[in-house]
C-alpha positions as CSV (number, residue, x, y, z in Angstrom):
1,X,-1.4,-25.8,-16.6
2,X,-0.6,-29.6,-16.2
3,X,-0.7,-31.5,-12.9
4,X,3.0,-32.6,-13.1
5,X,3.7,-28.7,-13.3
6,X,1.5,-27.9,-10.6
7,X,3.3,-30.4,-8.5
8,X,7.0,-29.0,-9.5
9,X,5.9,-25.5,-8.5
10,X,4.8,-27.0,-5.1
11,X,7.9,-28.7,-4.5
12,X,10.0,-25.9,-5.4
13,X,8.1,-24.0,-2.9
14,X,8.4,-26.6,-0.2
15,X,12.0,-26.7,-0.8
16,X,12.5,-22.9,-0.9
17,X,10.8,-22.6,2.5
18,X,12.5,-25.8,3.9
19,X,9.5,-28.0,3.9
20,X,8.0,-26.1,6.7
21,X,4.6,-27.0,6.4
22,X,2.1,-25.4,6.4
23,X,3.6,-22.2,4.4
24,X,2.1,-18.9,4.9
25,X,1.5,-16.2,2.2
26,X,3.9,-14.0,4.4
27,X,4.2,-14.5,8.1
28,X,5.8,-12.1,10.4
29,X,9.1,-12.6,11.8
30,X,10.7,-11.2,15.1
31,X,14.6,-11.6,14.7
32,X,15.8,-8.4,16.7
33,X,15.0,-6.6,19.9
34,X,11.2,-6.7,19.7
35,X,10.9,-8.4,23.2
36,X,13.3,-5.8,24.8
37,X,11.6,-3.0,23.7
38,X,8.2,-4.3,24.5
39,X,9.3,-5.3,27.9
40,X,10.7,-1.6,28.0
41,X,7.3,0.0,27.3
42,X,5.5,-2.2,30.0
43,X,8.3,-1.5,32.7
44,X,8.1,2.3,32.0
45,X,4.2,2.0,31.6
46,X,4.4,4.2,28.3
47,X,2.3,1.9,26.3
48,X,-0.2,4.6,24.5
49,X,0.9,7.1,21.9
50,X,2.8,9.1,24.4
51,X,6.3,7.4,24.3
52,X,9.7,7.4,22.6
53,X,9.2,4.5,20.4
54,X,6.7,6.3,18.4
55,X,9.0,9.4,17.8
56,X,11.7,6.8,17.1
57,X,9.5,5.0,14.7
58,X,8.5,8.2,12.9
59,X,12.5,9.2,12.6
60,X,13.1,5.8,11.1
61,X,10.7,6.4,8.5
62,X,11.8,9.8,7.5
63,X,15.5,8.4,7.4
64,X,14.8,5.6,5.1
65,X,12.6,7.8,2.9
66,X,13.8,11.1,3.0
67,X,10.5,12.6,3.8
68,X,10.7,15.9,6.3
69,X,7.6,14.6,8.2
70,X,6.1,11.4,9.4
71,X,3.1,10.7,11.4
72,X,2.6,7.2,13.3
73,X,-1.1,6.5,13.0
74,X,-3.2,3.0,13.9
75,X,-3.3,1.7,10.4
76,X,-2.9,2.5,6.7
77,X,-6.4,2.8,5.8
78,X,-6.8,6.0,8.6
79,X,-3.5,7.3,7.5
80,X,-5.0,7.5,3.9
81,X,-8.2,9.0,4.9
82,X,-6.4,11.5,7.1
83,X,-4.0,12.5,4.2
84,X,-7.4,13.4,1.9
85,X,-9.1,15.4,4.9
86,X,-5.6,17.1,5.8
87,X,-4.7,18.1,2.1
88,X,-8.6,19.8,2.0
89,X,-10.0,17.4,-0.4
90,X,-13.5,18.3,0.6
91,X,-16.7,15.9,1.2
92,X,-18.6,15.2,-2.0
93,X,-15.4,15.8,-4.3
94,X,-14.2,12.9,-6.6
95,X,-10.7,11.1,-6.0
96,X,-9.3,8.8,-8.8
97,X,-7.9,5.5,-7.9
98,X,-7.3,2.2,-9.7
99,X,-9.8,-0.5,-9.8
100,X,-7.5,-2.9,-8.9
101,X,-6.1,-2.5,-5.6
102,X,-6.8,-3.3,-2.1
103,X,-10.0,-2.6,-0.7
104,X,-8.7,-0.1,2.0
105,X,-7.8,2.5,-0.9
106,X,-11.3,2.7,-1.8
107,X,-12.6,2.5,1.9
108,X,-10.5,5.4,2.9
109,X,-11.5,7.5,0.0
110,X,-15.3,6.9,1.2
111,X,-14.5,7.3,4.9
112,X,-13.1,10.9,4.0
113,X,-16.6,11.6,2.6
114,X,-15.3,11.6,-1.1
115,X,-16.3,9.7,-3.7
116,X,-13.9,7.2,-5.8
117,X,-13.5,7.2,-9.5
118,X,-11.7,3.9,-10.9
119,X,-9.2,3.9,-13.8
120,X,-7.2,1.1,-15.0
121,X,-4.1,-0.4,-14.2
122,X,-0.7,-0.6,-15.9
123,X,0.6,-4.0,-17.5
124,X,4.1,-3.3,-16.5
125,X,3.6,-2.0,-13.0
126,X,0.3,-3.2,-11.8
127,X,-0.6,0.3,-10.4
128,X,-2.4,3.2,-12.0
129,X,-2.0,3.8,-15.7
130,X,-1.0,7.2,-16.8
131,X,-2.5,6.4,-20.2
132,X,-5.7,5.5,-18.5
133,X,-5.7,8.5,-16.1
134,X,-5.2,10.8,-18.9
135,X,-7.8,9.2,-21.5
136,X,-10.5,9.1,-18.5
137,X,-9.9,12.9,-17.9
138,X,-9.8,13.8,-21.6
139,X,-13.1,12.3,-22.1
140,X,-15.1,12.6,-18.7
141,X,-13.3,16.1,-17.4
142,X,-13.6,19.7,-17.9
143,X,-11.4,22.5,-16.7
144,X,-12.9,25.7,-15.6
145,X,-11.0,28.3,-13.6
146,X,-8.1,25.8,-12.5
147,X,-11.0,23.6,-11.3
148,X,-11.3,20.1,-13.0
149,X,-15.1,19.0,-12.9
150,X,-16.4,15.7,-13.9
151,X,-18.7,15.8,-17.1
152,X,-20.5,12.6,-15.6
153,X,-21.6,14.0,-11.9
154,X,-20.6,17.7,-11.8
155,X,-18.5,17.0,-9.1
156,X,-15.1,18.5,-8.5
157,X,-12.5,15.9,-9.4
158,X,-9.7,16.9,-6.8
159,X,-7.3,14.2,-6.2
160,X,-5.8,11.0,-7.7
161,X,-4.4,8.0,-5.1
162,X,-2.1,5.8,-7.3
163,X,-0.8,2.3,-5.5
164,X,2.4,0.7,-5.7
165,X,0.7,-2.8,-5.7
166,X,2.8,-5.7,-4.3
167,X,6.0,-3.3,-3.7
168,X,6.4,-2.5,-7.3
169,X,6.6,1.5,-7.8
170,X,3.9,3.1,-10.6
171,X,5.3,5.5,-13.0
172,X,4.8,8.4,-10.7
173,X,6.5,11.0,-12.6
174,X,3.9,10.4,-15.7
175,X,0.9,10.3,-13.2
176,X,2.3,14.0,-11.6
177,X,2.6,15.5,-14.9
178,X,-1.1,14.6,-15.6
179,X,-2.4,15.5,-12.2
180,X,-0.6,18.9,-12.7
181,X,-2.3,20.0,-16.0
182,X,-5.6,19.3,-14.3
183,X,-4.6,20.7,-10.8
184,X,-5.2,17.3,-9.0
185,X,-3.4,16.6,-5.6
186,X,-1.4,13.2,-5.8
187,X,-1.5,11.1,-2.5
188,X,0.6,7.9,-2.9
189,X,-0.8,4.5,-1.3
190,X,2.4,3.1,-0.6
191,X,1.0,0.9,2.1
192,X,2.9,-2.0,0.3
193,X,6.2,-0.3,-0.8
194,X,8.2,0.4,2.2
195,X,12.0,-0.5,0.9
196,X,11.0,0.4,-2.9
197,X,12.5,3.0,-5.2
198,X,11.5,4.6,-8.2
199,X,14.6,6.4,-10.0
200,X,16.4,6.1,-7.0
201,X,14.0,7.8,-4.8
202,X,11.9,6.2,-2.3
203,X,8.1,5.6,-3.1
204,X,5.9,7.9,-1.0
205,X,8.0,11.3,-1.7
206,X,6.7,12.2,-4.9
207,X,3.2,13.3,-4.0
208,X,1.6,15.8,-1.5
209,X,1.3,12.9,0.8
210,X,2.0,9.5,1.1
211,X,0.9,6.4,3.6
212,X,2.6,3.0,4.6
213,X,0.9,0.1,6.3
214,X,2.8,-2.0,8.9
215,X,0.0,-4.7,9.2
216,X,1.1,-8.1,10.1
217,X,1.9,-9.4,6.7
218,X,3.9,-6.5,5.5
219,X,8.0,-6.4,5.3
220,X,8.0,-4.5,8.6
221,X,5.3,-4.9,10.8
222,X,4.0,-3.2,14.1
223,X,1.1,-5.5,14.7
224,X,-1.3,-3.1,13.1
225,X,-0.4,0.2,12.1
226,X,0.2,2.8,9.6
227,X,2.3,6.1,8.8
228,X,1.8,9.1,6.8
229,X,4.8,11.1,5.1
230,X,4.6,14.4,3.7
231,X,7.3,17.1,3.3
232,X,4.4,19.8,3.7
233,X,4.9,20.7,7.4
234,X,1.3,22.5,7.5
235,X,-0.4,19.2,6.3
236,X,1.9,17.0,8.9
237,X,0.8,19.2,11.8
238,X,-2.6,19.1,10.9
239,X,-2.8,15.5,10.9
240,X,-1.1,15.1,14.2
241,X,-3.7,17.5,15.6
242,X,-6.7,15.6,13.9
243,X,-5.4,12.2,15.2
244,X,-4.8,13.1,18.7
245,X,-8.2,13.9,19.1
246,X,-7.7,17.7,18.4
247,X,-6.8,18.4,21.8
248,X,-5.3,21.8,22.0
249,X,-1.7,21.7,23.6
250,X,-1.9,22.8,27.5
251,X,-0.1,21.4,30.6
252,X,-3.5,20.6,32.5
253,X,-6.2,22.0,30.3
254,X,-8.5,19.6,28.2
255,X,-9.7,21.4,25.3
256,X,-10.5,20.3,21.9
257,X,-11.0,23.0,19.1
258,X,-12.8,20.9,16.6
259,X,-14.1,17.1,15.9
260,X,-10.9,15.2,16.1
261,X,-9.7,11.3,15.7
262,X,-8.4,9.2,18.3
263,X,-5.8,7.4,15.8
264,X,-2.2,7.7,16.8
265,X,-0.4,4.6,16.8
266,X,0.5,3.3,20.2
267,X,4.1,3.1,21.7
268,X,3.9,-0.6,22.2
269,X,3.3,-1.0,18.4
270,X,6.0,1.5,17.7
271,X,8.3,-0.4,19.6
272,X,8.2,-3.6,17.5
273,X,8.4,-1.3,14.5
274,X,11.4,0.1,15.6
275,X,13.2,-3.1,16.6
276,X,12.6,-4.4,12.8
277,X,13.7,-1.4,11.2
278,X,17.1,-2.5,12.9
279,X,17.3,-5.1,10.5
280,X,15.5,-3.7,7.5
281,X,18.3,-4.3,5.1
282,X,18.3,-8.1,5.9
283,X,14.9,-8.2,5.2
284,X,14.7,-6.6,2.0
285,X,17.7,-8.5,1.0
286,X,16.3,-11.9,1.8
287,X,13.1,-11.0,0.0
288,X,15.1,-10.0,-3.3
289,X,16.9,-13.3,-2.9
290,X,13.5,-15.3,-2.9
291,X,12.3,-13.2,-5.6
292,X,15.4,-13.9,-7.9
293,X,15.0,-17.9,-6.9
294,X,11.6,-17.6,-8.2
295,X,12.4,-15.3,-11.2
296,X,15.0,-18.0,-12.3
297,X,12.5,-21.1,-11.6
298,X,9.6,-20.0,-13.6
299,X,11.6,-18.9,-16.4
300,X,12.5,-22.6,-16.6
301,X,9.1,-23.3,-16.7
302,X,7.8,-20.6,-19.1
303,X,5.5,-19.4,-16.4
304,X,5.0,-15.5,-16.1
305,X,6.4,-14.2,-12.8
306,X,6.2,-10.4,-12.0
307,X,9.2,-8.6,-11.7
308,X,10.2,-5.0,-10.7
309,X,9.4,-2.4,-13.4
310,X,12.4,-0.7,-15.4
311,X,14.3,1.9,-13.3
312,X,12.8,0.6,-10.2
313,X,13.8,-1.2,-6.9
314,X,10.7,-3.3,-5.5
315,X,10.6,-4.5,-2.0
316,X,8.8,-7.8,-3.6
317,X,6.4,-7.8,-1.0
318,X,4.2,-10.2,-2.5
319,X,5.7,-12.2,-5.5
320,X,2.9,-13.2,-8.0
321,X,2.7,-15.3,-11.1
322,X,0.3,-14.8,-14.1
323,X,-1.4,-18.1,-15.3
324,X,-3.3,-18.5,-18.7
325,X,-6.9,-17.9,-17.4
326,X,-9.1,-18.0,-14.6
327,X,-9.7,-21.9,-14.7
328,X,-5.9,-22.3,-14.5
329,X,-5.6,-19.9,-11.8
330,X,-8.6,-21.6,-9.7
331,X,-7.3,-25.1,-10.2
332,X,-3.8,-23.9,-8.8
333,X,-5.2,-22.1,-5.8
334,X,-7.0,-25.2,-5.1
335,X,-4.4,-27.8,-5.4
336,X,-1.8,-25.3,-3.3
337,X,-3.8,-24.5,-0.7
338,X,-4.9,-28.2,-0.4
339,X,-1.2,-29.3,0.2
340,X,-1.0,-26.6,2.9
341,X,0.8,-23.9,0.5
342,X,-1.1,-20.7,1.0
343,X,-1.4,-19.0,-2.1
344,X,-4.3,-16.0,-2.9
345,X,-5.6,-14.5,-6.1
346,X,-5.2,-10.8,-6.8
347,X,-8.1,-8.6,-5.4
348,X,-11.7,-8.5,-6.8
349,X,-11.6,-5.4,-9.0
350,X,-13.4,-2.3,-6.9
351,X,-15.9,-2.1,-9.6
352,X,-17.3,-5.4,-9.0
353,X,-17.5,-4.9,-5.0
354,X,-21.2,-3.8,-3.8
355,X,-20.2,-0.6,-2.0
356,X,-18.6,0.8,-5.3
357,X,-21.3,-0.3,-7.6
358,X,-22.4,3.1,-8.6
359,X,-18.8,4.7,-9.1
360,X,-18.0,5.9,-12.5
361,X,-15.0,4.4,-14.1
362,X,-13.6,3.9,-17.4
363,X,-12.3,1.0,-19.5
364,X,-10.3,-1.2,-17.3
365,X,-9.1,-4.1,-19.5
366,X,-5.7,-4.5,-17.8
367,X,-7.5,-4.9,-14.3
368,X,-10.0,-7.2,-15.8
369,X,-7.0,-9.2,-17.3
370,X,-5.2,-9.5,-13.9
371,X,-8.0,-10.2,-12.0
372,X,-8.6,-13.5,-14.1
373,X,-4.8,-14.5,-13.9
374,X,-2.8,-13.4,-11.1
375,X,-1.8,-15.6,-8.0
376,X,0.3,-14.2,-5.0
377,X,2.8,-17.3,-3.8
378,X,4.5,-17.4,-0.3
379,X,6.8,-14.4,-0.1
380,X,7.9,-14.2,3.7
381,X,11.4,-14.4,5.1
382,X,13.3,-17.7,4.8
């Protein structure tokens, strides 16, 4: 990529964001009743997890996703850990996920006491590849009495966690078909995909459970926060109990019937989320307009821009371009950041990170290819 092409891209981004340097990758915006609801929390003193905004925020998420249950949790990582535990995935068992993902996916698997196994991503979606999943299981798994075991470790393979990368839905129906064949529980890492749809159904409602993140850089933020959704009433109740210190309900007695976790989202965070949900449609429309502008611009330059997969509607959380090689990627990263335009490479593969060096994985050529080339560009509200 030549310097004049770099300059063209930087100029376009500056104009897109009205030359308001520095331009962040995805800064939060507060355009509604956030201050009003926060003030209400303080005036009523309901700032912890007991408060109406927690319930209201859970209802907002149920309404947009169509899920029967939603449980507000302190962050997406803990929500994913709780999903595994409540789905009865036992310590020492294996959970398959994608090699190209944010570190929280693999960390949550480890936090639950389970062992991550990595497969490749799909070229179209950047999410877990059904072909790679099926190939891995055919080669390295054996089914005995309806239980799938690893030929490599001898452990039970219990679950698969696909991640909807940058808000682009994975080919979830194909993953579900493969998972059913091998009796694997599917838990969706939908951390980045609030407002994304697969075949007109919201991400997160296909598997046993799913999670969302509301970190400061997400389309909807609660500052820090996550949500677990599920149609399984028992699983939802189990998560509520575990994340509320496993306290047995009673008017005054304090009794905990097992080792619990203190992981419920505070009311003060949920208040921000409630305010943001009131203008979610405007947020998604703004982000789609930005993506369309990028798409048209990069097509004119013959630079690859990642777009929503077929039969999907993406929230375009983080827009991304695919450059020719690592050298071009690094050159663009340096020039853009030196010019106060925040850009970032895609994640280092989980298979290369120290905590997961000993984890088993199949061939990951697509993951390696994307790691060398993908750059996220400014994607916040304009």
